[in-house]
N, C-alpha and C positions, 0 to 999 in steps of 0.2 A: 097710974104712970105704967102699969103693964102693959093696959089697953093699948096706950099710945106707943109703947116700944115696938109692937108687934105689926106686922101688914095685916090687914084686915083680909086677904086673901089668904093668909097662912092662919090665922084663927079660923075662918070657916073649914079650911081642909082639916083642922085638927078636929074640929066639932063635929065632922061627918067623915072620918077616914074612909070607910067602905064605897062611897059614891054608887050604890046599887041603883040610884034611880037615874043613872046616866049612861051612854053607851059607849063601849071602848073600840077605838079605831085601830084595827089590827095592823093595815098599811094603807096607803095614799092611793088614789086613782093613778098615778105617775108609776107607781110599783106596780099595778098588775099590768099596766102596758107593757112595762119592760120585761115582767115575767113571761106575758105572752108572747111577745117579739123573742126572747131567746127559746122558749118551748118549739115556735115554728121554724126558727132558724137549725136547731138541733135536730126536730124532725125531718125537715129536707134533708139535712145533711146525711143522716141515718138512711135514708130513703133512696138518696143517690149513692152512697156507698154499696148499697146492695143491686139497685135496679139500675143506676148508670153506667157509663163505659168508659175506660180511657185507653186510649189507641196507643200503639208502641211503634214509632217510624224509624225508619232508616233513612239517611241520606246519601243520595245517589248522583253522579254525573254523568254527561252522554253527550250525545248528539241526536239531533232530528234528521231522519232521511226520508227522501221522497222517491224519485224514481232509482233503479240500480245503477250505481256506478260501476262501469268495467274499464279495466287498463286493458288497452289494444298494445299488444307485445311485439316485438319483433320475430319472426319465424326461422330466421337463420343468422348468420354470423357475418359481418361484413362492414365495408364503408357506408353510410349512409347518405345515399346520392340528393335525394329530395324527400320533403316531407310536404304533402299535398292538401293539408289541411290547416285551417286557423281556429283560434279561439271564437265558439259562436257558429261554427259551421254546421250543419245539417248533414249527415252521411248515412247511406243506406248499408246494409248487410250486404257485403260482397266488393264494394266500392274498395278500388286501390287507394289506398292513403299515404304510402312511402315507396320508395325503391332502393334496393341495396345492392352496392356492385358485388358479381361474384365472376372473377376473372379467370377461375380455376375451372367451373362449370363451363363456362365459354369456350375455353381451349378444346375442353372434352369435346364438347360439340362439334367444333370444326375439325377435330381429328377424326371423329365418326365420319362425319358428311364427307371427307376426302376418302375415307377408306370404302365407304359405300358406293362413292362414285366408281371407284378402281373396279369396284366386284361387279357393278353394273356394267362396266366395259369389257370386263373378263366374259360376261356373259353373253353379251352382244357378241364378240370375236366366236365364243364356242357354237353358237346358234349360226352363225354365217359362214364359219369356215369348219366346223365339225363335220356338218353333213355331206361338205365337199369330200375331206378326208375320208370319212366312212365311205362314201359312194367310191373314191380310189381304192382304199384296200378291199372292198368288195369288189372290185373288178379283179386286183391281182388274185385275190383268193379264186375267183372264179376261173381265171388263168390257170391257175395251179392246180385246179380240179380238175379242169381239161385236160392238163398235161398227163396227170395221174391217170384218168381213163384211158387215154392213147396209150401209155405205159401198159396197163392192164390188160388191154386187147391185144397190144404185142407179146406180151408174157402169155397168155392165152393160146396164140398162134404158135409160140416157140414149145409150150407144152404140149400142143396137138400133134406139132412133130415129131417131138423126143417120144411120146408114145407109140407112135406108128413106127418109129425107128427102132423103139426097143422090141416091138412084135417082130419086126423083120429079122434082127439080130439074134431073138431067140431061135427063130426058124433055123438061122444059119449056124448057130451055136449045136443045135441038135445033128447038123449035116458036118459037123467038124469043119466048117470052113473058116470060122473066126475062134478067137480066143475068149474064155470067160472073163479077162478083164474089160475087154472091150462093151460087155452087157452090162457090168457093175459101173462103168464109167457112164454109160446111158441112164442107167437108174438115178446115179448122182445129180447127174443135171436136169432130171424130170424133178427130184426132190426140191432142189435151188429153185428151179422155176416156180414150183409150187409157193416155196416161201416169199419169194419175191412178190408173188401176185397177193398172198395174205397182207404181206407188209404194206404194198400199194392201198389194199382195200381200206387198212387201218388208217393210212393216210387220207385217203379220201371221207371217211367218217369226221376223222380231227378237221378237215377243209369246212365240212358243214357245221361243226360245231363253232368254229370261228366265225363264220359266217354270221349264225345266230348270235353271238355274243357282241358281234361288233355294234348293231343297232342298240342292244341292251347297257352296253358300256357307256354309248353317248348318252343315252335318256339318264343314266344314274348320274354322270358328270353333270350333267343340266339340273338334274333334281337338288344333287349337292348343293350347288351353285345357288338355287334359288332359296334354299333353306337358309344359307349362309346370309344372302340378302335381306331375307324376312327377318332373321336374328339380329342383324344390325338396324333393319329400320324399327323394330321393338325397342333396341337398346337407345336409338336416336330419340323417338318419341318419349321414354321414360326420362332420358337427360333433359329434352326440352321441358317436360311436363315440370320435373324438380327445379329448373332453370327457372321457370315461371313463378311457382311457389316460393322459391327462395329470394326471387328478385322483387318480384310485386307482391307487397304486403296488404293483405285485404282486411278490411273489417268483419269481425263476425257479429258484430251487432248494428244496431239503427240507433241512430240518437244525436245528442247534442255535443258536439266536442268543449269540455270545460275546462281544460287544462293541458298545455303542452309540456313534455317532460324531454324533450330532446330538440336536436338540431340537425339541418345537413350537414355532412361532412365529418360527423363523428363516427368513430369505430363501435359499433354494438355488438351483442353477444344474443346468442338465441334466447328470448325469454325476456329482454331488457325491455321495460315500458317504454311505450313511445307518446301516447297521449292518453288522458282520461275522458270516457265517453259516458254521458248520462242518458238513460233510456228513456226517449220522451213519454212513451206510452203509459208511464206508471208515475208520471208527475203531478197528476191531479191532486187537489188538496186533500182529497178524501183516502188517499194513497200514503199519506205521512204517516209515519211510526218513530216511536222514540226506542234508541238503542243505549240502554243505560250499563254503567259498570258498577260493582259496590266491592269493596274489599273481600278476600275469600273468606276471612274470618265470619263474616255475616252472610255469606253466599248460600248456605243451605237453609237460610231461615226464609227463604222468599220461595213462594209457590204460585205457580200458575192460577191466574183468578183473583190475585191480592188486588188491592185498591191501589192505586198511584196517583201522584200527584206531580205535574211536571210544568216547568218555566222555563222557555226559551232566555237565553242570555239579553237579548233584546227587550225583554219586559220586565218592568219593575214589579215584583211580587207584593210588595206593602201596598200598590196601588190598584193591581187588577187580580191578584190572587195566582193559581194556579189552573192548569189544563187537567181534566179529569180523565184518567186512563185506567186500563187494567192490564195486569201481567199477563202475558200470553205466551212466554217462552223463557225457560231458566238453563243456562249451560248447566250439563253434570260435571264440569271440572273447570277449574280456572282456565280462562283462554289465552293461549300464546300469544306471542307478537304479531306473528304470521297470520293467526287468525282474525286478529284483531285488524289488520291492515286489509286483509279482505271483505272487511265489512266497512270500516271508516274509510279507507282510501286516502289517508293523511298521515305522512311520518310524524309531522311535530305533535299533532293530536294523539296519536298513539303512545309516543314516548313521553308524553304528559301524564296521560292516564297512567300507564306503567310504572312512572316513577314512585305511585303511591304503594306497588307491591302488585301481587298477585292478583287477578281481578275476575269475577263470574259476569258473564254475560246476559243480560235481561232485555227482552223485547216487551214494548207498552203498546197497547193499540188506544188511541184516543177516542173518546165519546165524541159523537157528532153532535151538532146543533146549527141546524139551518137559518137559524134568526141571528146568529151571531155573525161578526164580521169577518173571523176567522173563519168560522165554519166547524168549531170546536166547543164544546162546553166548558166553563171555566166556573172557580168558586165564587167569582163575583158575578155581577148581573150579566153582563153580556161581553166581557174581557176587553182587550183593546182594540183599539180601531185601525188595526194593522195585518197585513197578512204574514202567517208565520211560514217560513221557507226552508226547504231542506238545507242541510249543511249547517244549520245554526246550533252552536254547542248549547247545552242545557244542564239544569240542576233541578233536584226532585226529591220528594219523602216516598217511601213505599210503607203501607201500614201492614207489620209484619204479625200484629197482635193486638187483641180488643179484649178487655176484661174488666169485670167490676172493680173500684176503685177499692173495696174492701178486701180484695184477695193481694192488694199490693201494701195495705197495712198490717192486716193479720194472716200470715203465710199459711196457719192452721185451717183458714177457712178454704184455701184452694185443694186441700186434701177432702174438706167435706162436700164442697162441688164437684169434687171427682176431674179437676181443672189440669192434674199433672199431665 
């Protein structure tokens, strides 16, 4: 009855409890496969943690620029008479692109012209009548000199007569025929005659000096008149040059007009932008560059040579990826609104960028790929089938740090590998 109560397998197990004649199964083949898989995963993870790399990237925004954009500004203040360009026009350096009215300068020029005309007339009068007047004065001086010569001759004769008379009177005085007073009177007459002769000689010398100075005075007057005319002509030339500069606004650059900023009839100040000009000599695709802006707290993390990925706003990064680039310049200090305007040339874009706070400016140069449609390398195979144009806003990422994953998990490994 006992034998029928227990199962046969249980009775056999009780009869041979050690089962030394049978193999013991530690695990199944499925378990070995699972263990091997876990080991491979852990080994791969540990190897990647030490030998792999994780990139830390900063998000940036900016604009793609091609040829240099220049603002042609007014060089003077006044009412804008005309603007001689339209959007799309090709202009060259030195072309007159606008005119500004300058009524005050115009009146000054007309006044100087009138004065110059009067002075030229005075010079002609001086040349015409000055010689005649000089000739008449010379004749008068010559007549005066002749009269003085005749007076000198007359006085010499009188002096000779008085001296003879004095000799006679001295003889008569010794004989007692005349008085001493008569001799003294004759001596006084002789002295007076000699003084008259000396005075007349002085007058004769003075007439010679007057005759010499007469021609010199005329030449001096003519020379002074010519100097004043020359000075007035220089003043007129300077005013006309200034009028030309302030009236005719000339372009300092060559290129294509991309935007008009004002219109005729408006009163402008010196330095007021008139229109924007794109330098066509630098618009080729291989001249495109990215100008990116990053918040000031991250600006010092970026260095020249770092890897950058940029995508224009016209391209879907999920489909075509990013354009590859390298950092070529990082500003030393946060850029000002004026400095950003010098680069971007767009008020609205500048205001939008600065709304995020102070920004550092970063230039990146795109890697070229002649086989791609755009001419640049992309993280995808060939990139989109569209041309990349300047003036397009963009966003991107800049790799600022590459490190093993283990250093991010165990900070102590950073010190071990001297990564601080």
